[in-house]
TORKOL-4160 file (C-alpha; in steps of 0.2 Angstrom, whole numbers, padded with zeros to 4 digits, m for minus):
313
<pt num="1" X="0001" Y="m0001" Z="m0001"/>
<pt num="2" X="0007" Y="0016" Z="m0005"/>
<pt num="3" X="0007" Y="0033" Z="0004"/>
<pt num="4" X="m0009" Y="0039" Z="m0005"/>
<pt num="5" X="m0019" Y="0023" Z="m0002"/>
<pt num="6" X="m0013" Y="0024" Z="0016"/>
<pt num="7" X="m0019" Y="0041" Z="0019"/>
<pt num="8" X="m0037" Y="0036" Z="0011"/>
<pt num="9" X="m0039" Y="0021" Z="0023"/>
<pt num="10" X="m0034" Y="0032" Z="0038"/>
<pt num="11" X="m0046" Y="0044" Z="0033"/>
<pt num="12" X="m0033" Y="0059" Z="0033"/>
<pt num="13" X="m0037" Y="0065" Z="0016"/>
<pt num="14" X="m0052" Y="0073" Z="0025"/>
<pt num="15" X="m0041" Y="0081" Z="0039"/>
<pt num="16" X="m0032" Y="0092" Z="0026"/>
<pt num="17" X="m0014" Y="0096" Z="0027"/>
<pt num="18" X="m0001" Y="0109" Z="0033"/>
<pt num="19" X="0005" Y="0111" Z="0052"/>
<pt num="20" X="m0003" Y="0127" Z="0059"/>
<pt num="21" X="m0014" Y="0117" Z="0070"/>
<pt num="22" X="0000" Y="0106" Z="0077"/>
<pt num="23" X="0000" Y="0109" Z="0096"/>
<pt num="24" X="0016" Y="0116" Z="0104"/>
<pt num="25" X="0026" Y="0103" Z="0115"/>
<pt num="26" X="0024" Y="0104" Z="0134"/>
<pt num="27" X="0041" Y="0107" Z="0142"/>
<pt num="28" X="0047" Y="0090" Z="0151"/>
<pt num="29" X="0047" Y="0087" Z="0170"/>
<pt num="30" X="0057" Y="0074" Z="0171"/>
<pt num="31" X="0077" Y="0073" Z="0172"/>
<pt num="32" X="0085" Y="0059" Z="0164"/>
<pt num="33" X="0101" Y="0050" Z="0170"/>
<pt num="34" X="0116" Y="0054" Z="0162"/>
<pt num="35" X="0125" Y="0049" Z="0153"/>
<pt num="36" X="0113" Y="0038" Z="0140"/>
<pt num="37" X="0121" Y="0020" Z="0140"/>
<pt num="38" X="0126" Y="0015" Z="0122"/>
<pt num="39" X="0130" Y="m0002" Z="0114"/>
<pt num="40" X="0121" Y="m0018" Z="0113"/>
<pt num="41" X="0116" Y="m0032" Z="0124"/>
<pt num="42" X="0121" Y="m0049" Z="0118"/>
<pt num="43" X="0106" Y="m0062" Z="0122"/>
<pt num="44" X="0110" Y="m0080" Z="0121"/>
<pt num="45" X="0093" Y="m0084" Z="0112"/>
<pt num="46" X="0082" Y="m0099" Z="0118"/>
<pt num="47" X="0063" Y="m0104" Z="0117"/>
<pt num="48" X="0049" Y="m0093" Z="0123"/>
<pt num="49" X="0031" Y="m0090" Z="0122"/>
<pt num="50" X="0028" Y="m0078" Z="0107"/>
<pt num="51" X="0010" Y="m0068" Z="0107"/>
<pt num="52" X="m0002" Y="m0069" Z="0122"/>
<pt num="53" X="m0021" Y="m0073" Z="0124"/>
<pt num="54" X="m0025" Y="m0057" Z="0116"/>
<pt num="55" X="m0030" Y="m0041" Z="0123"/>
<pt num="56" X="m0032" Y="m0036" Z="0104"/>
<pt num="57" X="m0035" Y="m0050" Z="0091"/>
<pt num="58" X="m0020" Y="m0049" Z="0082"/>
<pt num="59" X="m0009" Y="m0054" Z="0097"/>
<pt num="60" X="m0014" Y="m0072" Z="0099"/>
<pt num="61" X="m0014" Y="m0086" Z="0100"/>
<pt num="62" X="0001" Y="m0088" Z="0109"/>
<pt num="63" X="0014" Y="m0100" Z="0103"/>
<pt num="64" X="0030" Y="m0108" Z="0107"/>
<pt num="65" X="0045" Y="m0102" Z="0096"/>
<pt num="66" X="0065" Y="m0103" Z="0096"/>
<pt num="67" X="0077" Y="m0089" Z="0093"/>
<pt num="68" X="0096" Y="m0091" Z="0090"/>
<pt num="69" X="0108" Y="m0080" Z="0098"/>
<pt num="70" X="0108" Y="m0061" Z="0093"/>
<pt num="71" X="0114" Y="m0044" Z="0100"/>
<pt num="72" X="0102" Y="m0029" Z="0101"/>
<pt num="73" X="0104" Y="m0010" Z="0104"/>
<pt num="74" X="0102" Y="m0005" Z="0122"/>
<pt num="75" X="0092" Y="0010" Z="0116"/>
<pt num="76" X="0082" Y="0015" Z="0102"/>
<pt num="77" X="0091" Y="0024" Z="0088"/>
<pt num="78" X="0094" Y="0042" Z="0092"/>
<pt num="79" X="0095" Y="0058" Z="0083"/>
<pt num="80" X="0112" Y="0059" Z="0086"/>
<pt num="81" X="0115" Y="0042" Z="0078"/>
<pt num="82" X="0103" Y="0045" Z="0063"/>
<pt num="83" X="0113" Y="0061" Z="0059"/>
<pt num="84" X="0129" Y="0053" Z="0059"/>
<pt num="85" X="0122" Y="0040" Z="0046"/>
<pt num="86" X="0114" Y="0055" Z="0036"/>
<pt num="87" X="0132" Y="0064" Z="0037"/>
<pt num="88" X="0142" Y="0050" Z="0031"/>
<pt num="89" X="0131" Y="0043" Z="0016"/>
<pt num="90" X="0121" Y="0060" Z="0012"/>
<pt num="91" X="0104" Y="0048" Z="0013"/>
<pt num="92" X="0087" Y="0057" Z="0010"/>
<pt num="93" X="0072" Y="0050" Z="0019"/>
<pt num="94" X="0056" Y="0045" Z="0011"/>
<pt num="95" X="0047" Y="0059" Z="0022"/>
<pt num="96" X="0061" Y="0072" Z="0013"/>
<pt num="97" X="0055" Y="0065" Z="m0006"/>
<pt num="98" X="0041" Y="0071" Z="m0015"/>
<pt num="99" X="0032" Y="0055" Z="m0020"/>
<pt num="100" X="0033" Y="0048" Z="m0038"/>
<pt num="101" X="0018" Y="0054" Z="m0048"/>
<pt num="102" X="0018" Y="0038" Z="m0058"/>
<pt num="103" X="0014" Y="0029" Z="m0041"/>
<pt num="104" X="m0001" Y="0040" Z="m0037"/>
<pt num="105" X="m0012" Y="0042" Z="m0053"/>
<pt num="106" X="m0026" Y="0054" Z="m0052"/>
<pt num="107" X="m0017" Y="0063" Z="m0037"/>
<pt num="108" X="m0013" Y="0081" Z="m0042"/>
<pt num="109" X="0005" Y="0084" Z="m0044"/>
<pt num="110" X="0003" Y="0101" Z="m0032"/>
<pt num="111" X="m0002" Y="0089" Z="m0017"/>
<pt num="112" X="0012" Y="0076" Z="m0020"/>
<pt num="113" X="0025" Y="0086" Z="m0008"/>
<pt num="114" X="0037" Y="0080" Z="0004"/>
<pt num="115" X="0027" Y="0075" Z="0019"/>
<pt num="116" X="0023" Y="0063" Z="0035"/>
<pt num="117" X="0012" Y="0059" Z="0049"/>
<pt num="118" X="0010" Y="0070" Z="0064"/>
<pt num="119" X="0000" Y="0067" Z="0079"/>
<pt num="120" X="m0012" Y="0082" Z="0084"/>
<pt num="121" X="m0022" Y="0076" Z="0098"/>
<pt num="122" X="m0041" Y="0077" Z="0099"/>
<pt num="123" X="m0045" Y="0091" Z="0086"/>
<pt num="124" X="m0051" Y="0093" Z="0069"/>
<pt num="125" X="m0065" Y="0080" Z="0067"/>
<pt num="126" X="m0067" Y="0077" Z="0085"/>
<pt num="127" X="m0059" Y="0066" Z="0100"/>
<pt num="128" X="m0070" Y="0052" Z="0092"/>
<pt num="129" X="m0064" Y="0050" Z="0075"/>
<pt num="130" X="m0046" Y="0044" Z="0073"/>
<pt num="131" X="m0044" Y="0053" Z="0057"/>
<pt num="132" X="m0045" Y="0070" Z="0068"/>
<pt num="133" X="m0029" Y="0064" Z="0078"/>
<pt num="134" X="m0017" Y="0066" Z="0064"/>
<pt num="135" X="m0012" Y="0078" Z="0050"/>
<pt num="136" X="m0001" Y="0076" Z="0034"/>
<pt num="137" X="0010" Y="0090" Z="0037"/>
<pt num="138" X="0021" Y="0097" Z="0022"/>
<pt num="139" X="0040" Y="0097" Z="0028"/>
<pt num="140" X="0038" Y="0085" Z="0043"/>
<pt num="141" X="0054" Y="0074" Z="0042"/>
<pt num="142" X="0066" Y="0067" Z="0055"/>
<pt num="143" X="0074" Y="0085" Z="0057"/>
<pt num="144" X="0057" Y="0092" Z="0059"/>
<pt num="145" X="0046" Y="0080" Z="0068"/>
<pt num="146" X="0031" Y="0091" Z="0069"/>
<pt num="147" X="0034" Y="0100" Z="0053"/>
<pt num="148" X="0043" Y="0116" Z="0049"/>
<pt num="149" X="0045" Y="0127" Z="0064"/>
<pt num="150" X="0050" Y="0110" Z="0075"/>
<pt num="151" X="0068" Y="0105" Z="0075"/>
<pt num="152" X="0078" Y="0092" Z="0085"/>
<pt num="153" X="0092" Y="0105" Z="0093"/>
<pt num="154" X="0087" Y="0098" Z="0110"/>
<pt num="155" X="0081" Y="0081" Z="0106"/>
<pt num="156" X="0097" Y="0073" Z="0100"/>
<pt num="157" X="0097" Y="0060" Z="0111"/>
<pt num="158" X="0077" Y="0056" Z="0108"/>
<pt num="159" X="0074" Y="0042" Z="0097"/>
<pt num="160" X="0075" Y="0047" Z="0078"/>
<pt num="161" X="0055" Y="0047" Z="0072"/>
<pt num="162" X="0047" Y="0052" Z="0054"/>
<pt num="163" X="0058" Y="0037" Z="0047"/>
<pt num="164" X="0051" Y="0023" Z="0037"/>
<pt num="165" X="0054" Y="0006" Z="0035"/>
<pt num="166" X="0066" Y="0009" Z="0020"/>
<pt num="167" X="0074" Y="0022" Z="0030"/>
<pt num="168" X="0076" Y="0010" Z="0045"/>
<pt num="169" X="0084" Y="m0004" Z="0034"/>
<pt num="170" X="0095" Y="0009" Z="0026"/>
<pt num="171" X="0102" Y="0014" Z="0042"/>
<pt num="172" X="0104" Y="m0004" Z="0049"/>
<pt num="173" X="0115" Y="m0009" Z="0034"/>
<pt num="174" X="0126" Y="0005" Z="0034"/>
<pt num="175" X="0129" Y="0000" Z="0052"/>
<pt num="176" X="0132" Y="m0017" Z="0047"/>
<pt num="177" X="0116" Y="m0023" Z="0056"/>
<pt num="178" X="0097" Y="m0028" Z="0053"/>
<pt num="179" X="0081" Y="m0024" Z="0059"/>
<pt num="180" X="0075" Y="m0037" Z="0073"/>
<pt num="181" X="0063" Y="m0050" Z="0067"/>
<pt num="182" X="0047" Y="m0051" Z="0078"/>
<pt num="183" X="0051" Y="m0066" Z="0088"/>
<pt num="184" X="0069" Y="m0058" Z="0093"/>
<pt num="185" X="0061" Y="m0041" Z="0098"/>
<pt num="186" X="0049" Y="m0048" Z="0108"/>
<pt num="187" X="0061" Y="m0061" Z="0116"/>
<pt num="188" X="0072" Y="m0047" Z="0121"/>
<pt num="189" X="0057" Y="m0037" Z="0128"/>
<pt num="190" X="0051" Y="m0051" Z="0138"/>
<pt num="191" X="0068" Y="m0051" Z="0147"/>
<pt num="192" X="0065" Y="m0069" Z="0153"/>
<pt num="193" X="0047" Y="m0066" Z="0160"/>
<pt num="194" X="0040" Y="m0078" Z="0149"/>
<pt num="195" X="0019" Y="m0076" Z="0147"/>
<pt num="196" X="0021" Y="m0061" Z="0158"/>
<pt num="197" X="0009" Y="m0047" Z="0153"/>
<pt num="198" X="0022" Y="m0033" Z="0154"/>
<pt num="199" X="0042" Y="m0034" Z="0152"/>
<pt num="200" X="0042" Y="m0032" Z="0171"/>
<pt num="201" X="0029" Y="m0044" Z="0175"/>
<pt num="202" X="0010" Y="m0042" Z="0177"/>
<pt num="203" X="0008" Y="m0029" Z="0188"/>
<pt num="204" X="m0001" Y="m0016" Z="0181"/>
<pt num="205" X="0006" Y="0002" Z="0181"/>
<pt num="206" X="m0003" Y="0013" Z="0194"/>
<pt num="207" X="m0004" Y="0033" Z="0197"/>
<pt num="208" X="0008" Y="0038" Z="0211"/>
<pt num="209" X="0020" Y="0025" Z="0206"/>
<pt num="210" X="0037" Y="0029" Z="0197"/>
<pt num="211" X="0035" Y="0027" Z="0179"/>
<pt num="212" X="0042" Y="0013" Z="0171"/>
<pt num="213" X="0042" Y="0021" Z="0152"/>
<pt num="214" X="0035" Y="0035" Z="0142"/>
<pt num="215" X="0017" Y="0032" Z="0137"/>
<pt num="216" X="0000" Y="0041" Z="0138"/>
<pt num="217" X="m0008" Y="0044" Z="0156"/>
<pt num="218" X="m0026" Y="0051" Z="0156"/>
<pt num="219" X="m0040" Y="0049" Z="0143"/>
<pt num="220" X="m0033" Y="0046" Z="0126"/>
<pt num="221" X="m0033" Y="0057" Z="0115"/>
<pt num="222" X="m0040" Y="0073" Z="0124"/>
<pt num="223" X="m0030" Y="0073" Z="0139"/>
<pt num="224" X="m0011" Y="0067" Z="0143"/>
<pt num="225" X="m0007" Y="0072" Z="0162"/>
<pt num="226" X="0011" Y="0068" Z="0157"/>
<pt num="227" X="0014" Y="0060" Z="0175"/>
<pt num="228" X="0029" Y="0051" Z="0167"/>
<pt num="229" X="0038" Y="0068" Z="0163"/>
<pt num="230" X="0034" Y="0069" Z="0146"/>
<pt num="231" X="0018" Y="0076" Z="0139"/>
<pt num="232" X="0012" Y="0067" Z="0122"/>
<pt num="233" X="0030" Y="0068" Z="0116"/>
<pt num="234" X="0045" Y="0056" Z="0116"/>
<pt num="235" X="0057" Y="0057" Z="0129"/>
<pt num="236" X="0077" Y="0054" Z="0129"/>
<pt num="237" X="0081" Y="0037" Z="0127"/>
<pt num="238" X="0085" Y="0027" Z="0143"/>
<pt num="239" X="0076" Y="0040" Z="0154"/>
<pt num="240" X="0066" Y="0026" Z="0162"/>
<pt num="241" X="0073" Y="0010" Z="0173"/>
<pt num="242" X="0081" Y="m0004" Z="0160"/>
<pt num="243" X="0073" Y="m0021" Z="0159"/>
<pt num="244" X="0081" Y="m0036" Z="0168"/>
<pt num="245" X="0090" Y="m0038" Z="0151"/>
<pt num="246" X="0098" Y="m0021" Z="0152"/>
<pt num="247" X="0087" Y="m0014" Z="0139"/>
<pt num="248" X="0078" Y="0002" Z="0138"/>
<pt num="249" X="0061" Y="0008" Z="0132"/>
<pt num="250" X="0055" Y="m0008" Z="0126"/>
<pt num="251" X="0039" Y="m0002" Z="0133"/>
<pt num="252" X="0032" Y="0015" Z="0125"/>
<pt num="253" X="0043" Y="0030" Z="0119"/>
<pt num="254" X="0041" Y="0025" Z="0100"/>
<pt num="255" X="0035" Y="0011" Z="0092"/>
<pt num="256" X="0050" Y="0001" Z="0083"/>
<pt num="257" X="0051" Y="m0006" Z="0066"/>
<pt num="258" X="0054" Y="m0025" Z="0063"/>
<pt num="259" X="0058" Y="m0035" Z="0047"/>
<pt num="260" X="0042" Y="m0045" Z="0048"/>
<pt num="261" X="0027" Y="m0042" Z="0037"/>
<pt num="262" X="0009" Y="m0038" Z="0044"/>
<pt num="263" X="m0006" Y="m0039" Z="0035"/>
<pt num="264" X="m0024" Y="m0037" Z="0039"/>
<pt num="265" X="m0040" Y="m0044" Z="0029"/>
<pt num="266" X="m0041" Y="m0034" Z="0013"/>
<pt num="267" X="m0025" Y="m0024" Z="0016"/>
<pt num="268" X="m0008" Y="m0026" Z="0008"/>
<pt num="269" X="0005" Y="m0031" Z="0019"/>
<pt num="270" X="0016" Y="m0019" Z="0027"/>
<pt num="271" X="0029" Y="m0021" Z="0040"/>
<pt num="272" X="0026" Y="m0025" Z="0059"/>
<pt num="273" X="0031" Y="m0012" Z="0073"/>
<pt num="274" X="0032" Y="m0017" Z="0091"/>
<pt num="275" X="0032" Y="m0009" Z="0109"/>
<pt num="276" X="0019" Y="0004" Z="0108"/>
<pt num="277" X="0024" Y="0023" Z="0109"/>
<pt num="278" X="0021" Y="0039" Z="0120"/>
<pt num="279" X="0003" Y="0038" Z="0113"/>
<pt num="280" X="m0002" Y="0021" Z="0121"/>
<pt num="281" X="m0015" Y="0024" Z="0133"/>
<pt num="282" X="m0025" Y="0010" Z="0143"/>
<pt num="283" X="m0040" Y="0016" Z="0138"/>
<pt num="284" X="m0037" Y="0015" Z="0120"/>
<pt num="285" X="m0020" Y="0008" Z="0112"/>
<pt num="286" X="m0015" Y="m0002" Z="0127"/>
<pt num="287" X="0000" Y="m0009" Z="0116"/>
<pt num="288" X="0016" Y="m0005" Z="0127"/>
<pt num="289" X="0017" Y="m0024" Z="0131"/>
<pt num="290" X="0028" Y="m0036" Z="0123"/>
<pt num="291" X="0015" Y="m0045" Z="0114"/>
<pt num="292" X="0006" Y="m0031" Z="0106"/>
<pt num="293" X="0008" Y="m0028" Z="0087"/>
<pt num="294" X="0002" Y="m0019" Z="0074"/>
<pt num="295" X="0008" Y="m0013" Z="0054"/>
<pt num="296" X="0018" Y="0002" Z="0053"/>
<pt num="297" X="0013" Y="0016" Z="0040"/>
<pt num="298" X="0019" Y="0008" Z="0023"/>
<pt num="299" X="0030" Y="0021" Z="0015"/>
<pt num="300" X="0032" Y="0037" Z="0025"/>
<pt num="301" X="0036" Y="0041" Z="0042"/>
<pt num="302" X="0026" Y="0046" Z="0058"/>
<pt num="303" X="0030" Y="0056" Z="0075"/>
<pt num="304" X="0029" Y="0040" Z="0086"/>
<pt num="305" X="0039" Y="0026" Z="0075"/>
<pt num="306" X="0057" Y="0023" Z="0077"/>
<pt num="307" X="0068" Y="0007" Z="0078"/>
<pt num="308" X="0082" Y="m0002" Z="0085"/>
<pt num="309" X="0094" Y="m0014" Z="0076"/>
<pt num="310" X="0101" Y="m0031" Z="0079"/>
<pt num="311" X="0116" Y="m0042" Z="0074"/>
<pt num="312" X="0116" Y="m0060" Z="0074"/>
<pt num="313" X="0129" Y="m0074" Z="0074"/>
């Protein structure tokens, strides 16, 4: 499914374009530990339960699978790391390229501009319509996550966003690595707690407790209280406690690309994303759990999707 088809499926064509109504970012209230950890964690692999008794239909049924040894990044790829890749290679992300008119017959050429998806909250068509929560923003890309007027000057430690599957693969290949398979990603996220609901066990996060990750607190999509220190936005990597495997942000912050395909009935397959994001709320998404899964935007970026890489053998 190409970008134009995706926008029609999501109803985004009805929302209009531009960035004037993208809300300003709230200032963070959480101080993150310094410095951010780097490197990777080597995992021995093994047999575990992939999936779960589904909270959402696509998560089950659970099944036993085996993964071989691999190493996985401790954190999501940051803006600093992605900038090094772009500087070294001159790579231009999909969001920075105008779509090929040949792939979008019938779409006026004037509408085929470099653009990407930005979350704006309960605006436009109203809080009850998902199409009203997003905008296709001309000029939104990894350097300008919310579109023109935004930048990453104070977000170099944040996970890179507005990167497509193709962009993530390009970075991974440059680094001599790959994107994780779903089974590898979930094995790492479970951190040895087979069949637990969360990466830390079965205890549901509660108000007043120290936050375990960057997700949505409050009623989605209208109010994010920001109790985790970052209100409706990404947080710096490794701002929250590591898992038992020494990995950070496997729950929330940004969705992460995997190399596996994902398809729903009647739709062309896209690539699978895992881990949930800062937009995952218990009253709506509830996908900051290891078993959660969904498809990513087919050929563009989004303000809540990033990635991390693996190395095998």
